[in-house]
C-alpha positions, 0 to 999 in steps of 0.5 A: 742792754748797754751793748744794744744801745751803742750800737754803730751808727753806721748800721742805723745810716745803712739801714735808713739808706736801705729803706730809702732805696726801697722806697725810691725802688718801688716808685721805680718799679711802677715807674718802669712798668709804665715805661714799658707800656708807654715805650712799646705801646706808643710806638705802635699807636703812633707809627714811626714817623710820629714816634721820631718827632716825639723822640726829638721832643724828648731829646731836646726836653733833656736840656732844659735843666740848663735855663735854671742857670744852676740855681737848683744845683747850688741848692742841692750843694748847699743844702744836701744833707740838711732835714726839712725843719732845718731849711730856712723857709723865708729863703726858699720862698724866694727861691721859689718865687725867683725860679718860677719868674725866671722860667715864665720869661724864658719859656714865653721867650722860647714860645715866641721865637719858636712861633716866628722862626720855626715851621712845620712839626719843629714849630709845635715841637718847640712850643711844647719844649717851652711850656714843659721847661716851666713845669719840668724845672719847677717840679726838679726844683721841689725834687731836689727839695725832697731829695736832699732832706730825705723826704723820699716818701714825697719823691716816691708819691711824685714818681707813682702819681706821674706813672699812673697819670701817663699810663692812663693817658696812653691806654685812653688814647689806645681805646679811643683809637681802637673803638672809634678808628680815631688817628692818634698823632705825637702832638695829641700825645705831647699835649697830654704829657706836658699837661700831666707835668703841669698837674704835678707842678701844682701838687707839688705846690700844695705839697710844698705850700710852706716854701711857696707861699707866705713872707720872705721879708727876713731874707737879707741879701737876696741877690748875694744868696742868689749869686752865691747859689748860682756860683757853686751850682753852675760848675755842676749845672754844666758838668750835668749838662756835658754829662747828658750831652756825652750820653746823647751825642750820638743821637743828637748827631743822628737826629741832625745828620738824619732828620725826621721827615715822611721819607726818612726813620732812621733817627725813630729806629736809633732812638727807640733802641735808646728807649729800651736802654732807659727801661734799665736806667729807670729800674737803678735810679733809685740807687743814684737818688738816694746815695748823695745825702747818705754819702753827704752824712758818711765820714771821708774814710768811710767813703775813701774805704767803700769806693771800690766796693760800691763800684764793684756792686754797681757794675755787677748789677748793671751786668746782671740786668743785661740779660734783659736784652733777650727778652726785649728782643724777642718782644720787639720782633713779635709786637713791633717788627718795624722797629727791628732795625733798632735791635743792631743799635741796641746790641751795641749801645746796651753794655755801654750802660754799665760804664755810664752807670758806674760813673753818673751813680758812683763817681759823680756822687762822690765828686760832688761829696768831696767837693770836686764839682769843678774838676768834674766839670772839667773832665766832662768838657773834655770827653765832651769835645772826645765824644764830638770829635769821635762821632764826627770821625765815625761819620765822616769815614763809615756815614752809618749809625753803627759807627756812631753808636760804636764811637760813643761806647769807645767815649764812654770807656775813655770817660770811665779811665779819665774820671777814676784817675783822680781816686787813683791818684789821691785816695789809692784806690783798687781799680784794676779789679773793677776795670778788668771786671767790666771789660770782660762783662761787656767782652762777653756779652758781645761775644755771646750776642752772636748767637741768634738764638735767644733762648739759647744766648739768654742760658749762656749769658745768665751762666756767664754773668753768675760765674764772673760775678762770682769769680771777681767778687769771691772775696767781698761776698765771703766778707759779706756773708761772715758779717751776715752771720755775725750780725745775726749772732749779735741779734740773737745775743741781744734778744736773749739778753732782753729776755733774760732781764725780764 
């Protein structure tokens, strides 16, 4: 029995991490189903022009996190890995009130500026973004509390509630359109969408009432505490913002150079390609959500030894996910033929998901755990400049959205190389195999997707993925199988020991 009592802590941590990933994965599966419903029904329901206006909202709404000024990111870094009971409730009540007041002032200012200086559809879009800013950032704050303290039940429940509300809203407006012939516009859906986030904010306030309401008189040096959070969190905030800009730079170019109006739907088509891409990122988001708190509790030596393996796992998982290209193409041709031109863009940008996932899920989390957020910030600034120049050159020379999307893929590869250089230099990680593995995976996708027949392409791509994953990770797979067999033997022995003691 003594051997059973002294089982390694790493096994306990690994089991907890897996359970947390499963919890968040279940909520993300529901979120994915909701995303499929919204992602394909809404474009058909509101029309191609209104869909472009809606995606303009989502593009600029992705930047609202900037207006937390690093406070939320500072909380993430400072308190990551603590249990909820270890948090100073008095401090967090103060943080909650500061954030609420800050976002309220910014939102009111944004609404005023939009009403005074904007016109047409963009006035409505940016008024909606100003309202969305309050609810999105406040729910983001509460989500960070859930994430850093390992309270993934709240995080999962919130995702499920949001997914149900969003799905129901689309179903209801679709029924209204079908039964009464009422024309559904993007304005109606945006109003509902922002209202859902308002309800979710209220739900979080109730869930976390002990860090929302009550006295914060025990909090000393309030200004200093906020300043310290901004100091440690602002580099991470800007790094995250730069990451977002790198990932959306091509969309930003297309949105500005081909603005949405009644005669131009270029951005609508381009944004729809990224909408399909987001379905896969939703499915993999659970890993990133759970990974940081888990890594935070892991020793430096274990982190270093596991880096290449974790990277290989992510590359393999995302590579396998690329097979959804074929059913998505078939579905678009059948259900949304007006968006057929987006498939050309989708084919170019889809393999870039391997690179971006490796960076955002593994590398960025490692930079944070090693206390190198500022270094990652510098890297993202450099890559952001490269991204801007690459997209600008693509536009000036070719003046096509295809060239801009190719420029974004090239930028992703440069970002990967620069980000991994730190680990190569300081920790002597084995980088060649994973890099070659990624390039081969992306290359095989581009080659096989030249086949116009979806069924043949799907079959060949599925076979190539299985073959390449096995060839590149044969050693790791064998080690994994041996460990599993050894674990089963150990568990069997422990059970037999228990029975013999009885």
